[in-house]
C-alpha positions in Angstrom: -5.4 46.3 -0.7 -3.4 43.4 -2.1 -4.6 40.4 0.2 -1.1 39.1 0.8 -0.5 42.4 2.4 -3.3 42.0 5.1 -1.3 38.5 6.4 -0.4 38.1 9.4 3.3 37.8 10.7 4.3 34.4 9.1 6.8 33.7 12.4 3.9 34.3 14.5 1.7 32.4 12.4 4.1 29.5 12.6 4.3 29.9 16.8 0.6 29.7 17.3 0.3 26.5 15.1 2.7 24.7 17.1 1.6 26.2 20.4 -2.0 25.1 19.7 -1.4 21.9 18.9 0.7 21.1 22.1 -1.5 23.3 23.8 1.5 24.4 25.5 4.2 27.9 25.2 7.4 25.7 26.3 6.6 22.5 24.2 6.3 24.6 21.3 8.8 26.4 21.8 10.9 24.0 21.9 10.0 22.4 18.4 10.8 25.5 16.9 13.8 26.9 18.8 12.5 29.8 20.3 12.5 30.6 24.1 9.1 30.4 26.0 8.8 34.3 26.2 9.6 34.6 22.5 6.3 32.5 22.0 4.3 34.1 24.2 5.4 37.6 23.0 4.2 36.7 19.2 1.3 34.9 20.2 0.4 38.1 21.9 1.2 40.3 18.9 -0.8 38.0 16.8 -4.0 38.3 19.3 -3.2 41.8 19.3 -3.0 42.1 15.7 -6.6 39.8 14.9 -8.3 41.5 17.5 -9.3 37.6 19.0 -8.1 35.8 22.3 -6.6 32.7 21.0 -5.5 30.7 24.3 -7.5 31.6 27.8 -4.6 32.1 30.4 -4.0 30.5 34.0 -0.7 30.8 35.3 1.6 28.8 33.3 -1.5 26.3 31.5 -3.1 27.6 28.4 -6.2 26.7 26.9 -7.2 27.2 22.8 -9.9 29.0 22.3 -12.6 27.8 20.1 -12.1 30.6 17.8 -8.2 30.1 18.7 -9.2 26.3 17.2 -10.7 27.0 14.4 -7.9 29.1 13.4 -5.5 26.9 14.0 -6.9 24.2 11.8 -6.9 27.0 8.8 -3.3 28.0 9.4 -2.3 24.2 10.1 -3.2 22.9 6.4 -1.9 26.5 5.1 1.3 25.6 6.4 1.7 21.9 5.3 0.3 23.2 2.2 3.5 25.6 1.5 5.9 22.7 3.3 4.9 20.0 0.7 5.4 22.6 -2.1 8.7 23.3 -0.8 9.1 19.6 -0.5 8.4 19.0 -3.5 10.6 21.5 -5.3 13.5 20.3 -3.3 13.0 17.1 -4.3 12.9 17.8 -8.1 16.0 20.2 -7.8 17.6 16.8 -6.8 17.1 13.2 -7.0 13.5 12.5 -8.2 11.8 9.5 -5.4 9.2 7.4 -6.3 7.3 5.8 -3.4 6.1 2.5 -4.4 2.9 0.3 -2.1 2.4 -3.5 -3.0 1.2 -6.2 -0.8 4.5 -8.2 0.7 3.5 -11.6 -1.3 3.7 -9.5 -4.9 6.4 -6.6 -4.0 8.9 -10.3 -2.6 8.4 -12.6 -5.1 6.6 -10.7 -8.5 8.1 -6.7 -8.6 11.2 -6.7 -6.6 12.9 -8.8 -8.8 12.0 -6.7 -11.5 12.7 -3.3 -10.1 16.5 -3.6 -11.5 15.4 -3.1 -14.8 13.3 -0.4 -14.2 16.4 1.8 -12.1 18.8 0.8 -14.9 16.6 2.5 -17.1 15.9 5.9 -15.1 18.9 6.4 -12.6 17.9 9.8 -11.9 14.8 8.0 -9.9 15.1 7.0 -6.0 12.8 4.0 -5.3 11.2 3.3 -2.1 9.3 -0.1 -2.2 6.9 -0.4 0.9 4.8 -3.4 1.5 1.5 -3.6 3.5 -1.6 -5.7 3.7 -3.1 -2.7 4.4 -4.6 -0.7 1.5 -2.7 3.1 1.3 -4.3 6.4 1.0 -2.7 7.9 -1.8 -4.2 11.0 -1.5 -2.3 11.8 1.7 0.5 11.9 -0.4 3.1 9.7 0.9 3.0 6.8 -2.1 3.3 7.8 -5.3 1.6 4.4 -6.4 -0.1 1.9 -5.2 -1.0 -2.0 -6.7 -4.1 -3.2 -6.0 -5.5 -6.6 -5.6 -9.2 -6.1 -6.2 -11.8 -5.7 -8.2 -12.2 -2.7 -11.0 -15.6 -2.3 -8.7 -14.5 -0.8 -6.0 -15.0 3.1 -4.7 -11.7 5.2 -4.4 -12.5 8.6 -4.4 -10.0 10.7 -5.9 -7.7 7.5 -7.3 -7.7 6.6 -10.7 -6.8 3.0 -11.8 -5.9 0.9 -14.5 -6.0 -3.1 -15.1 -2.3 -5.1 -14.7 -3.7 -8.8 -14.9 -5.9 -11.6 -13.6 -4.8 -14.4 -11.5 -5.2 -17.7 -10.5 -5.7 -20.0 -7.8 -4.0 -23.7 -8.0 -2.7 -26.3 -5.0 0.9 -26.5 -4.9 3.2 -28.9 -2.4 6.6 -29.7 -2.1 8.0 -32.5 -4.3 9.8 -33.9 -0.8 6.2 -34.1 1.1 5.0 -37.4 2.6 8.4 -38.5 0.9 7.3 -37.7 -2.7 4.1 -39.7 -1.9 2.1 -37.1 -3.4 -1.9 -37.1 -3.9 -1.9 -38.2 -7.8 -5.9 -36.8 -8.7 -8.0 -34.3 -5.9 -9.8 -37.5 -4.8 -6.7 -38.2 -2.6 -6.4 -35.0 -1.0 -6.8 -35.2 2.9 -8.3 -32.3 5.2 -4.9 -32.3 7.3 -2.9 -31.9 4.3 -4.3 -28.2 3.6 -2.7 -25.2 4.8 -5.0 -22.0 4.7 -4.6 -18.6 3.9 -7.2 -15.6 5.3 -8.3 -14.4 1.9 -11.8 -13.2 1.7 -12.6 -16.3 -0.4 -11.4 -19.3 1.0 -9.8 -20.1 -2.4 -9.9 -23.8 -1.7 -13.3 -23.6 -1.2 -13.5 -22.3 -4.3 -11.4 -24.6 -5.8 -12.9 -27.8 -4.1 -16.1 -26.8 -5.5 -14.8 -26.3 -9.1 -13.2 -29.5 -8.6 -16.6 -31.4 -7.6 -14.9 -32.4 -4.0 -17.1 -32.9 -0.9 -13.9 -31.7 1.2 -13.7 -28.9 3.3 -11.0 -27.2 4.9 -11.6 -27.7 8.8 -11.2 -24.6 10.8 -8.7 -23.7 13.7 -5.8 -24.1 13.5 -2.8 -22.0 11.5 -3.6 -19.8 9.4 -1.1 -17.6 7.0 -2.0 -13.5 6.8 0.7 -13.3 3.8 0.9 -15.4 0.6 5.1 -15.4 1.1 4.4 -17.6 4.7 2.0 -19.9 3.4 4.4 -20.8 0.4 7.3 -20.9 2.4 5.5 -23.0 4.2 4.7 -25.4 1.7 8.1 -25.4 0.4 9.3 -26.5 3.7 7.1 -29.6 3.3 4.1 -28.8 6.0 1.2 -29.7 3.6 -0.3 -28.9 0.6 -1.2 -24.9 -0.3 -3.7 -23.1 -2.5 -1.5 -20.5 -4.1 -1.8 -17.7 -6.6 0.3 -18.0 -9.7 1.8 -14.7 -10.0 2.8 -15.6 -6.3 4.2 -19.5 -6.4 5.4 -19.3 -10.1 9.2 -18.5 -8.9 9.3 -21.3 -6.7 7.9 -23.4 -9.0 10.6 -22.4 -11.4 13.0 -23.0 -8.9 12.0 -26.6 -8.5 11.1 -26.2 -4.4 7.6 -26.4 -5.4 5.1 -28.6 -7.8 1.5 -27.9 -9.2 -0.9 -30.6 -8.6 -3.6 -31.5 -11.0 -4.5 -29.6 -13.8 -7.2 -27.8 -12.7 -6.4 -24.0 -12.0 -9.5 -21.6 -10.6 -9.3 -17.7 -11.8 -9.1 -15.7 -8.6 -12.1 -13.6 -8.0 -9.7 -10.0 -7.8 -7.1 -8.7 -10.1 -4.2 -6.6 -9.9 -4.4 -3.1 -10.9 -2.3 -0.2 -11.0 -3.5 3.2 -8.8 -2.4 6.7 -8.6 -3.4 10.3 -7.9 -3.7 12.7 -10.8 -0.9 14.9 -9.1 0.8 11.9 -8.2 0.5 10.4 -12.6 1.6 14.4 -13.0 5.1 13.5 -11.8 7.8 12.2 -14.5 8.8 9.2 -12.2 5.1 7.7 -11.5 4.4 7.9 -15.6 7.6 6.3 -16.3 6.3 3.4 -13.5 3.5 3.2 -15.4 4.7 3.0 -18.7 7.3 0.4 -17.3 5.0 -1.7 -15.5 2.2 -2.0 -17.7 5.2 -3.3 -20.8 6.6 -5.2 -18.0 3.1 -7.0 -17.0 2.5 -7.2 -20.8 5.7 -9.3 -21.3 4.9 -11.5 -18.3 2.0 -12.1 -20.0 3.5 -13.8 -23.2 5.9 -16.0 -21.4 4.6 -19.7 -21.3 3.3 -19.4 -17.8 0.0 -19.1 -17.8 -2.2 -22.2 -16.8 -4.1 -23.3 -19.8 -6.8 -20.9 -21.5 -4.8 -17.9 -21.0 -5.1 -15.6 -18.7 -8.3 -15.9 -16.4 -11.4 -14.1 -16.4 -12.6 -12.7 -13.0 -15.9 -12.3 -11.0 -16.7 -8.7 -9.4 -16.2 -8.4 -5.7 -15.6 -5.5 -3.4 -11.8 -4.6 -3.8 -9.9 -5.9 -0.6 -6.4 -4.9 0.0 -3.4 -3.0 -2.1 -1.1 -5.1 -2.9 
């Protein structure tokens, strides 16, 4: 006999999964638009078909049995797989959707302004750009591709990563800071000038050590968790910030920020394109990968990198998704 011929009634399985999740027949009935009586009848029929009690009943109150809980886990996973497959078919039959996750600073200051070129080349793709300071689990399927800022030695099960580019740290300041009386050498820096970020490796410490300056960023005070907010505060004249080149170049080009001194230090981390094997099988993800690699290659050719070309960096544990 074909295994599919032994399947329980699918409507009863759906009713059972909802009831198991809510442990309430009335809520399950509301969710799938049936009556309380219909839910109860379908689950009774399912129990008779399986020869197993799935719920303990005490008047109007129910509690799922251990056997029912185990069965619910399997049923839920199977129904989710069916739902995902159906959604993918519907999506492919209509517009192709692409969801990208990136850290807010990178999304706002590098990627967003360039995405129009990708959309022009792929008018049948609907792009959603999510910005999050937290690493997204690409295996869940909600996000197709992520741009990560971390280390190639990071462990991401089931996720492929391609190196995009490194980055530099260097000090930036508003040309209006202190009436335009800007520090002329690193020795002119003072603690109260320095704005802090919450980067894993304090960039000021890295840069000051390279500059040979015995100065430390004081603890306490305002700490920026997003590089974009730090850049805006610096552009408003509130202090001197240690910026990543890729994030600050837009304001530098616009004259809102100026780079101080000639010293730039490579960031310990680098940018990576991340995707699952299931994700890269989608034509829109493959198209974005190819476009992104070409766009980064073009960016590297622009005369914007500090002297010495693209930075080298040391391996550190990966931190965030950009």
